[in-house]
C-alpha positions as CSV (number, residue, x, y, z in Angstrom):
1,X,0.0,0.0,0.0
2,X,1.3,3.5,-0.8
3,X,0.5,4.8,2.6
4,X,2.7,7.9,2.6
5,X,1.9,8.8,-1.0
6,X,-1.8,8.9,-0.1
7,X,-1.3,10.5,3.3
8,X,1.0,13.4,2.2
9,X,-1.7,15.5,0.5
10,X,-3.9,15.4,3.6
11,X,-1.0,16.3,5.9
12,X,0.2,19.0,3.5
13,X,-3.3,20.4,3.3
14,X,-3.5,20.6,7.1
15,X,-0.1,22.3,7.3
16,X,-0.9,24.8,4.5
17,X,-4.3,25.6,6.2
18,X,-2.6,26.2,9.5
19,X,0.1,28.4,7.9
20,X,-2.5,30.4,6.1
21,X,-4.4,31.0,9.3
22,X,-1.2,32.1,11.1
23,X,-0.5,34.5,8.1
24,X,-4.1,35.7,8.2
25,X,-3.9,36.5,11.9
26,X,-0.5,38.2,11.6
27,X,-1.7,40.3,8.7
28,X,-4.9,41.3,10.5
29,X,-2.8,42.4,13.6
30,X,-0.4,44.3,11.4
31,X,-3.2,46.1,9.6
32,X,-4.9,46.9,12.9
33,X,-1.7,48.4,14.2
34,X,-1.3,50.4,11.0
35,X,-4.8,51.8,11.3
36,X,-4.1,52.6,15.0
37,X,-0.9,54.5,14.0
38,X,-2.6,56.3,11.1
39,X,-5.4,57.6,13.3
40,X,-3.0,58.4,16.1
41,X,-1.3,60.9,13.8
42,X,-4.5,63.0,14.1
43,X,-3.3,63.7,17.7
44,X,-0.3,65.8,16.5
45,X,-2.3,69.1,16.3
46,X,-3.5,68.4,19.9
47,X,0.1,67.9,21.0
48,X,1.2,71.1,19.4
49,X,-1.8,72.9,20.9
50,X,-1.0,71.6,24.3
51,X,2.6,72.6,24.0
52,X,1.8,76.1,22.8
53,X,-0.9,76.7,25.3
54,X,1.2,75.4,28.2
55,X,4.2,77.4,27.2
56,X,2.2,80.6,26.7
57,X,0.5,80.1,30.1
58,X,3.8,79.7,31.8
59,X,5.2,82.8,30.1
60,X,2.2,84.9,31.0
61,X,2.2,83.7,34.6
62,X,5.9,84.6,34.8
63,X,5.3,88.1,33.3
64,X,2.4,88.6,35.6
65,X,4.6,87.8,38.6
66,X,7.2,90.4,37.5
67,X,4.5,93.0,36.9
68,X,3.0,92.3,40.3
69,X,6.2,93.5,41.9
70,X,5.7,97.0,40.6
71,X,4.8,99.3,43.6
72,X,1.3,100.6,44.0
73,X,-0.2,99.4,40.7
74,X,1.3,95.9,40.6
75,X,-1.8,94.1,41.6
76,X,-4.0,95.8,39.1
77,X,-1.6,95.1,36.3
78,X,-1.3,91.4,37.2
79,X,-5.0,90.6,36.6
80,X,-4.9,90.7,32.8
81,X,-1.9,88.5,32.7
82,X,-3.6,86.0,35.0
83,X,-6.7,85.9,32.8
84,X,-4.6,85.4,29.7
85,X,-2.7,82.6,31.4
86,X,-6.0,80.9,32.3
87,X,-7.1,81.2,28.7
88,X,-3.8,79.7,27.5
89,X,-4.2,76.8,30.0
90,X,-7.7,76.2,28.6
91,X,-6.1,75.9,25.2
92,X,-3.6,73.4,26.5
93,X,-6.4,71.4,28.2
94,X,-8.3,71.3,24.9
95,X,-5.2,69.9,23.2
96,X,-4.9,67.2,25.8
97,X,-8.6,66.4,25.4
98,X,-8.2,66.1,21.7
99,X,-5.2,63.7,22.1
100,X,-7.3,61.5,24.5
101,X,-10.2,61.4,22.1
102,X,-7.9,60.5,19.1
103,X,-6.3,57.8,21.2
104,X,-9.7,56.3,22.1
105,X,-10.8,56.5,18.5
106,X,-7.5,54.8,17.3
107,X,-8.0,52.0,19.8
108,X,-11.6,51.5,18.9
109,X,-10.9,51.4,15.1
110,X,-8.0,48.9,15.6
111,X,-10.3,46.6,17.6
112,X,-13.0,46.9,15.0
113,X,-10.6,46.0,12.3
114,X,-9.5,42.9,14.2
115,X,-13.0,41.7,15.1
116,X,-13.9,40.2,11.7
117,X,-10.7,38.3,10.8
118,X,-10.3,37.0,14.4
119,X,-14.0,35.9,14.4
120,X,-13.4,33.9,11.2
121,X,-10.5,32.1,12.9
122,X,-12.3,31.5,16.3
123,X,-15.7,30.6,15.0
124,X,-14.8,29.1,11.6
125,X,-11.4,27.5,11.4
126,X,-10.8,26.6,15.1
127,X,-13.9,24.5,15.7
128,X,-13.1,22.5,12.5
129,X,-9.5,22.1,13.6
130,X,-10.5,20.9,17.1
131,X,-13.1,18.5,15.6
132,X,-10.5,17.0,13.2
133,X,-8.0,16.6,16.1
134,X,-10.7,14.8,18.2
135,X,-11.6,12.5,15.3
136,X,-8.0,11.8,14.5
137,X,-7.2,11.0,18.1
138,X,-10.2,8.7,18.3
139,X,-9.2,7.0,15.1
140,X,-5.6,6.6,16.3
141,X,-6.8,5.0,19.5
142,X,-9.1,2.6,17.6
143,X,-6.2,1.6,15.3
144,X,-4.4,0.0,18.2
145,X,-7.0,-2.7,18.8
146,X,-8.3,-5.4,16.4
147,X,-11.9,-4.5,17.1
148,X,-11.0,-0.9,16.6
149,X,-9.5,-1.6,13.2
150,X,-12.6,-3.5,12.3
151,X,-14.7,-0.5,13.1
152,X,-12.4,1.7,11.1
153,X,-12.8,-0.7,8.2
154,X,-16.6,-0.5,8.5
155,X,-16.4,3.3,8.4
156,X,-14.3,3.1,5.3
157,X,-16.9,0.8,3.7
158,X,-19.7,3.3,4.5
159,X,-17.9,6.5,3.6
160,X,-15.0,5.9,1.1
161,X,-15.5,6.3,-2.6
162,X,-16.3,3.0,-4.5
163,X,-13.1,3.5,-6.6
164,X,-10.9,3.3,-3.6
165,X,-12.8,0.4,-2.1
166,X,-12.7,-1.7,-5.2
167,X,-9.0,-1.0,-5.6
168,X,-8.5,-3.0,-2.4
169,X,-10.6,-6.0,-3.5
170,X,-13.4,-6.2,-6.2
171,X,-15.5,-8.0,-3.6
172,X,-14.3,-5.9,-0.7
173,X,-17.6,-6.1,1.3
174,X,-17.6,-9.9,1.1
175,X,-13.9,-10.0,2.2
176,X,-14.7,-7.8,5.1
177,X,-17.6,-10.0,6.2
178,X,-15.3,-13.0,6.0
179,X,-13.0,-11.2,8.4
180,X,-10.1,-11.2,5.9
181,X,-7.2,-9.6,7.9
182,X,-5.5,-8.0,4.8
183,X,-8.8,-6.5,3.7
184,X,-9.7,-5.2,7.2
185,X,-6.2,-3.7,7.5
186,X,-6.4,-2.1,4.1
187,X,-9.8,-0.6,4.8
188,X,-8.7,0.7,8.2
189,X,-5.6,2.2,6.7
190,X,-7.8,3.9,4.0
191,X,-9.9,5.5,6.7
192,X,-6.9,6.6,8.7
193,X,-5.3,8.1,5.6
194,X,-8.5,10.1,5.1
195,X,-7.7,11.8,8.4
196,X,-4.1,12.3,7.6
197,X,-2.9,9.5,9.9
198,X,-0.4,6.7,9.2
199,X,-2.2,3.6,8.0
200,X,0.2,0.8,9.0
201,X,0.2,-1.2,12.1
């Protein structure tokens, strides 16, 4: 029996599918990070606004402090500088608020971009992969016992294409009913190969 020749396409298909899923997830994460960085650039004006407003407020407060030392009229001259400094601080606060808003928007968009591709993996590929792993593990456990191999042979008779069944024996059902060891082994190996498992004892 050409066990490895038949088995290789199944194993290769599983490997390629797994690699494609890894590439898909990696690409989705990279794209989400790119979107996050792109949106985060909108925060640059807010950073400049915060820097300019904060610097202006500090300069006005310093100037007001110096003016306040002028005898007699110092207190009256200080008031306009204080009001201007407060206005500059409000501008700086607005810049900080804009940066926070942009950061939240960037995070939300990055998560939104990730939801669909990750949902495909979690709810599409992963259940199928887990189901295959369980079936393969059960089949591997059955293959170790004579009764298990007989059951695998029966599954092969019920589910394998007629072309593959008749290639084992033109009267494969009759041979299985007689309990022919070679036929049972060949049918069990055929079913195991369908799951990408080694078919020999």
